[in-house]
C-alpha positions in Angstrom: -47.5 47.1 28.5 -47.3 44.3 31.0 -49.3 41.1 30.6 -51.2 41.9 33.8 -52.2 45.4 32.6 -53.1 44.1 29.1 -55.4 41.5 30.8 -57.0 44.3 32.9 -57.7 46.3 29.8 -59.3 43.4 28.0 -61.3 42.4 31.0 -62.6 46.0 31.3 -63.5 46.0 27.6 -65.4 42.8 27.9 -67.2 44.1 31.0 -68.2 47.3 29.1 -69.3 45.4 26.0 -71.5 43.0 28.0 -73.4 45.7 29.8 -77.0 46.1 28.7 -78.4 49.6 28.0 -75.3 50.9 26.4 -75.5 53.4 23.5 -73.9 52.5 20.2 -71.0 54.9 20.8 -70.2 53.8 24.3 -68.1 50.7 23.4 -66.3 52.8 20.7 -65.4 55.4 23.3 -64.3 52.7 25.8 -62.1 51.1 23.1 -60.6 54.4 22.2 -59.8 55.2 25.8 -57.7 52.0 26.0 -55.2 53.6 23.6 -54.6 56.2 26.4 -54.6 54.2 29.6 -51.0 54.4 30.9 -49.9 51.7 33.2 -47.1 53.8 34.5 -49.3 56.9 35.3 -51.2 56.6 38.5 -52.5 53.1 38.1 -53.5 53.3 34.5 -54.7 56.9 34.2 -55.7 58.3 30.8 -56.3 61.9 29.9 -57.4 62.5 26.3 -59.8 65.3 25.6 -63.4 64.8 24.3 -62.2 66.2 21.0 -59.3 63.8 20.7 -61.6 60.8 21.4 -64.3 62.2 19.1 -61.9 62.9 16.2 -60.5 59.3 16.5 -63.9 57.6 16.3 -65.6 60.3 14.1 -68.3 61.4 16.5 -69.1 64.8 18.0 -67.6 65.8 21.3 -71.2 66.0 22.7 -71.6 62.3 21.9 -68.3 61.5 23.6 -69.3 63.4 26.7 -72.6 61.5 26.9 -70.9 58.2 26.5 -68.4 59.1 29.2 -71.3 60.0 31.5 -73.0 56.7 30.8 -69.8 54.8 31.5 -69.5 56.6 34.8 -73.1 56.0 35.7 -72.8 52.3 34.9 -69.7 52.0 37.2 -67.1 51.3 34.4 -65.1 54.5 34.7 -63.8 56.9 37.3 -63.3 60.5 36.1 -61.6 63.5 37.7 -62.9 66.5 35.8 -60.3 68.9 34.5 -60.5 72.7 34.8 -61.8 74.8 32.0 -59.3 75.7 29.3 -56.7 74.1 27.1 -54.4 71.6 28.7 -56.7 70.6 31.6 -58.3 67.4 30.2 -60.3 65.1 32.4 -58.5 62.1 33.9 -59.9 58.6 33.5 -59.4 55.3 35.2 -61.0 51.9 34.4 -63.1 50.3 37.1 -63.2 46.5 37.0 -66.2 45.1 38.8 -65.9 41.8 40.7 -66.9 38.8 38.6 
């Protein structure tokens, strides 16, 4: 990972962490997503399933889904929904807000 991309990831995590009104799982979901953001894939795209994220942080998929929805609503995450079925996970991108 380049220094610039690493900085972007840390800036995004700080932005998420400092947001008021976050649920206790939201920061954990955001942190887990950082393991999957890929600098070389379409400007940092990640594509883990709700199950993958949930298993990693020991929370139900439903809680992950709600956290993702809050991260979207708060402007921290851009998501392109995948199709139904195995192998069609959502695609995620960090959104860095201006300072």
